C-alpha positions in Angstrom: 19.3 -160.6 104.1 19.0 -164.7 104.2 22.1 -164.2 105.8 20.4 -162.8 108.5 17.8 -164.6 108.9 19.7 -167.7 108.9 21.3 -166.1 111.8 17.9 -165.6 113.8 16.2 -168.9 112.9 18.3 -171.7 113.3 17.6 -175.3 113.8 16.0 -175.6 117.0 14.1 -172.1 116.3 12.6 -173.2 113.6 11.5 -176.8 115.6 10.4 -174.5 117.9 8.2 -172.2 115.5 6.8 -175.2 113.7 6.0 -177.0 117.2 4.1 -173.3 118.4 2.0 -173.3 114.8 1.0 -177.0 115.7 0.1 -176.1 119.2 -2.0 -173.3 118.3 -4.1 -175.8 116.0 -4.4 -178.4 118.5 -5.2 -175.2 120.8 -7.7 -174.3 118.5 -9.6 -177.5 117.7 -9.7 -178.1 121.3 -11.9 -174.8 122.0 -13.3 -174.1 118.4 -13.7 -170.9 117.5 -13.9 -169.0 120.7 -9.7 -169.5 120.8 -9.5 -167.5 118.0 -12.3 -164.2 118.1 -11.4 -161.2 118.6 -11.8 -161.1 122.1 -8.9 -163.8 122.8 -6.1 -163.4 120.5 -6.3 -159.8 122.5 -6.2 -161.2 125.8 -3.3 -163.4 124.6 -1.9 -160.1 123.4 -2.2 -158.3 126.6 -0.7 -161.3 128.4 2.2 -162.9 126.6 4.9 -159.7 127.5 4.5 -160.5 131.5 6.0 -163.9 130.4 8.1 -162.4 127.9 9.6 -159.6 129.7 10.5 -162.5 132.8 11.8 -164.7 129.7 13.8 -162.7 128.3 15.3 -161.5 131.9 15.7 -164.7 133.1 17.7 -165.6 130.0 20.0 -162.7 130.5 21.6 -164.7 133.7 21.0 -168.3 132.5 23.4 -167.7 129.9 26.3 -168.0 132.2 25.1 -170.4 133.8 23.3 -167.9 137.0 19.8 -167.8 137.6 17.2 -164.8 138.5 14.9 -166.9 141.0 13.7 -163.3 143.0 12.6 -161.7 139.0 8.9 -161.7 140.0 9.6 -160.3 143.7 11.6 -158.0 142.4 9.1 -156.9 140.6 6.2 -156.8 143.2 9.0 -154.7 145.1 9.0 -152.4 142.1 5.6 -152.0 142.3 5.0 -151.6 146.0 7.8 -148.7 145.3 6.6 -146.8 143.2 3.1 -147.4 145.4 4.9 -145.7 149.0 6.4 -143.0 146.3 2.7 -142.0 144.8 1.4 -142.1 148.5 4.1 -139.8 149.8 4.5 -137.4 147.0 0.3 -137.1 147.0 -0.2 -136.5 150.8 -2.0 -139.8 151.5 -2.9 -140.7 154.9 -1.9 -144.5 154.5 -1.1 -147.4 151.3 -5.2 -148.3 151.2 -6.1 -145.2 152.0 -4.0 -143.3 149.1 -4.4 -140.3 146.6 -2.7 -142.1 143.7 -5.7 -141.2 141.4 -5.0 -137.6 142.3 -1.1 -137.6 141.0 0.7 -135.3 137.9 2.7 -136.8 135.7 5.9 -135.2 137.4 5.4 -137.9 140.2 4.4 -140.6 138.1 7.7 -140.4 136.2 9.6 -139.8 140.3 7.9 -142.8 140.8 8.7 -145.2 138.9 12.0 -143.9 138.0 12.8 -144.5 141.7 11.2 -147.6 141.2 14.0 -148.7 138.8 16.6 -147.1 140.7 15.3 -150.4 143.5 15.8 -153.0 140.9 19.1 -151.9 139.4 20.8 -152.0 143.1 19.2 -155.2 143.6 20.6 -156.7 140.3 23.9 -155.0 141.3 23.8 -156.7 144.5 23.3 -159.7 142.7 26.2 -158.9 140.1 28.0 -158.3 143.3 27.8 -161.4 145.4 27.7 -163.8 142.8 31.5 -162.4 141.3 33.0 -161.4 144.2 32.2 -163.3 146.7 31.1 -166.4 144.4 28.1 -167.3 146.0 25.9 -169.7 143.6 22.9 -167.4 141.7 20.8 -170.2 143.3 21.3 -169.7 147.1 21.9 -165.1 146.2 18.7 -164.9 144.4 16.7 -167.2 146.6 17.5 -165.7 149.8 17.1 -161.6 148.0 13.3 -163.6 146.3 12.6 -164.5 150.4 13.9 -160.9 152.2 12.1 -159.4 149.6 8.4 -161.2 149.5 9.0 -161.1 153.6 9.7 -157.1 153.3 6.4 -156.5 150.2 4.2 -158.8 152.9 5.4 -156.5 155.7 4.0 -153.4 154.4 1.3 -154.4 152.4 0.2 -156.4 155.4 -0.9 -158.7 152.5 -3.9 -156.4 151.6 -3.8 -155.8 147.7 -3.4 -152.3 147.2 -5.2 -150.5 144.1 -6.4 -147.0 143.2 -3.3 -146.3 141.1 -3.7 -143.1 138.1 -4.2 -143.8 134.2 -0.8 -142.6 133.4 0.3 -146.1 135.1 -3.0 -148.4 133.9 -3.1 -146.8 130.7 0.8 -148.9 129.7 -1.2 -152.4 130.9 -4.7 -151.5 128.8 -4.2 -149.1 126.2 -3.5 -149.4 122.9 -1.7 -147.9 120.5 -2.2 -147.8 116.8 -4.7 -150.7 117.4 -1.5 -152.3 119.0 -1.4 -153.4 123.1 0.6 -150.6 124.5 2.3 -154.0 126.1 3.1 -155.9 123.0 4.6 -152.8 122.2 7.0 -152.6 125.0 8.1 -156.3 124.9 8.5 -156.4 121.2 11.1 -152.8 121.6 12.6 -154.7 124.5 13.1 -157.6 122.5 14.9 -155.5 119.9 16.6 -154.2 122.4 18.0 -157.1 124.4 19.0 -158.4 120.5 21.5 -155.8 120.1 22.7 -155.9 123.4 23.1 -159.8 122.5 24.8 -160.0 119.3 26.2 -156.5 118.8 27.7 -155.8 121.6 31.2 -156.6 123.9 28.2 -157.8 126.8 26.9 -159.9 124.9 29.7 -161.3 123.7 31.2 -161.2 127.0 28.0 -163.5 128.1 28.4 -165.9 126.1 32.1 -166.6 126.9 31.4 -166.7 130.7 28.7 -168.9 129.9 31.1 -171.4 128.2 34.7 -171.1 130.1 34.1 -168.5 132.8 38.3 -168.6 133.1 38.8 -168.8 129.4 36.9 -165.3 129.4 38.9 -164.0 132.1 42.2 -164.5 130.4 40.8 -163.2 127.5 40.4 -160.0 129.1 36.5 -159.8 130.4 36.2 -158.1 133.3 34.3 -160.8 135.2 33.1 -158.4 138.0 30.9 -156.4 135.2 30.2 -158.3 133.2 28.2 -159.8 136.5 26.8 -156.9 137.2 25.8 -155.7 133.8 23.7 -158.8 133.7 21.6 -159.0 136.4 20.8 -155.2 136.1 19.9 -156.7 133.2 17.1 -159.2 134.8 16.2 -156.3 137.5 15.2 -153.9 134.2 13.0 -156.7 132.9 11.4 -157.2 135.8 10.5 -153.3 136.0 9.1 -153.4 133.1 6.9 -156.5 134.1 6.3 -154.5 137.0 4.5 -152.0 134.9 2.3 -154.0 132.7 1.4 -155.8 135.9 0.1 -152.9 137.7 -1.5 -150.8 134.4 -3.5 -154.5 134.2 -4.6 -155.4 137.4 -4.5 -151.2 138.7 -3.2 -152.7 141.9 0.0 -154.5 143.8 0.3 -157.5 146.3 2.8 -159.0 147.5 2.8 -162.3 145.6 1.1 -161.3 142.5 1.8 -164.0 139.0 4.9 -165.8 141.9 4.2 -169.4 140.1 6.0 -167.1 137.0 9.2 -168.4 138.4 8.7 -171.4 137.0 7.3 -170.6 133.5 10.0 -168.1 133.1 12.3 -170.7 133.7 10.6 -173.4 131.5 10.4 -170.8 128.5 14.1 -170.5 128.6 14.4 -174.5 129.1 12.2 -175.2 126.4 14.0 -172.4 124.1 17.3 -174.5 124.1 19.4 -172.0 127.0 21.8 -174.2 128.5 21.6 -173.8 132.0 24.7 -174.5 132.7 25.4 -171.7 130.4 26.9 -170.5 127.5 24.0 -171.2 124.9 21.0 -169.9 123.9 19.6 -167.4 121.6 16.7 -165.0 121.8 14.9 -165.4 119.2 13.8 -169.5 120.9 13.3 -168.1 124.0 10.5 -165.8 122.4 8.6 -168.4 120.3 8.4 -170.6 123.6 7.2 -167.9 125.4 4.5 -167.8 122.0 3.8 -171.3 122.8 3.6 -171.3 127.1 1.1 -168.4 126.3 -1.4 -170.5 123.4 -1.5 -173.6 126.0 -1.8 -171.5 129.0 -4.9 -169.8 126.8 -6.6 -173.0 125.3 -6.4 -174.4 128.9 -8.1 -170.7 130.3 -10.6 -171.2 128.5 -11.4 -175.3 129.4 -11.7 -173.7 132.6 -8.9 -176.2 133.7 -7.5 -175.5 137.4 -4.8 -173.0 138.1 -3.2 -175.1 140.8 -3.1 -178.3 138.5 -1.4 -175.7 135.3 0.9 -174.6 137.6 1.7 -178.4 138.3 1.5 -179.2 134.9 4.3 -177.0 134.0 6.5 -178.5 137.2 6.3 -181.6 135.5 7.2 -180.4 132.0 10.4 -179.0 133.1 11.0 -181.9 134.6 10.5 -183.8 131.6 12.8 -181.7 129.9 15.4 -181.9 132.1 15.4 -185.9 131.9 14.6 -185.7 128.1 17.6 -183.3 127.5 20.2 -185.8 130.2 19.0 -189.0 128.1 19.7 -186.8 124.9 23.4 -186.0 126.4 24.0 -189.8 127.8 22.8 -191.2 124.2 25.0 -188.4 122.2 28.0 -189.5 124.3 27.5 -193.1 124.2 27.9 -193.0 120.4 30.3 -190.4 120.4 32.6 -193.0 122.4 31.9 -196.1 120.3 32.3 -193.7 118.0 35.8 -193.4 118.7 36.3 -196.9 119.8 35.6 -198.3 116.4 38.3 -195.7 114.4 40.7 -197.4 116.9 39.9 -201.3 115.4 
C-alpha cells in the first residue's frame, strides 16, 4: 500500500501539493470567508473539470514531445456537430430557430456519438500527419485549430446557439449524491488515464517514445499506432470538455474558452511535464490543475480584469520556461565541474 502511495506522490507531486495548500490559504486570506463558502466551493467543483480535461488531454500529446493546440477548437467543433445533428434529427428550421429541446434520449445519444466520431477522426488525422509525414505537431495542430475555428465561425456565423435538451445540460449542471456530475466525470476520466499511462503497453510506449523515439522503434514500438492513439485520446478529452461546456452554458459558440489552450499547457508545465517528452506524471498535472483553479477563483472574486488574468497565465508560462532553462544550465555546469574535479 505504501509503495502504491509513494508511486503516486513523488517529490514533484508532493511539492506541488504543498504549493496547492499554500495557494488555497493565500486566496482565503485575500478574499476572506466568501472564498470558502459553499457557493464558491461548488462553483470551483463545476469549473475545475474543464481545465482538468484539457490539461490531461494535452499531457497525452506532450509526453512524446508533441502538443495539441487544436484541443479547445476541437471541443467547440464537437459541440457544433452535436447541435447540427440534433437540429437535423428534430427537423429544426435552422441552428438559431431549433427544436433541440424536444430531442429524445436516443437522438441525444446519436448526436453525442457523431460528435465523438468526428473528434476521433481529428485525432487520427493528427497522429497520421505527425507519425507518417513527420510534420511537427505544433504545425499540424496549429493548422487544424485555424481550420476548425474557421468552420465553426462559418457554420454559426458568429452567433451563440442555445436551446439544448435537459439530457445534455444536466451533465454540466446537475449533481449525483451531492457531487457535481462534471467532477465525477473528471475523477473517472483520471482513473482511466492513470490505467492507460501506468498499466498498459500503450502508456509505457508513450514514455519510451518521448525519451528516445529511435530506441523505442528498435524495441518494437509501433510509432504510427501509438501516435494515432495518443491524439485520439486527446481528442476524446476534448469531447468530454465539450459535453461539460454545453451543459454549463446551454449553448455553443465558435470560440468558447479559446484562452484555455494556454491554461492546459500551463497546467502541464506546472505539473512537470517535459515539453521535449519522456517525463511527466498524471498526479502532478492534476494537482497543478487544482492550483490554477484556486488562483482563478480567487482572482475572479477580486473582480480582476479577465484579460489581465489571461496575460498573467502567459507570464507564468514564460517564467516557468525561463526558470527551467536556468536550472538545466546550472545543473550542467555543476556536473561539468564535478567531472573536471574527478579527473584532477
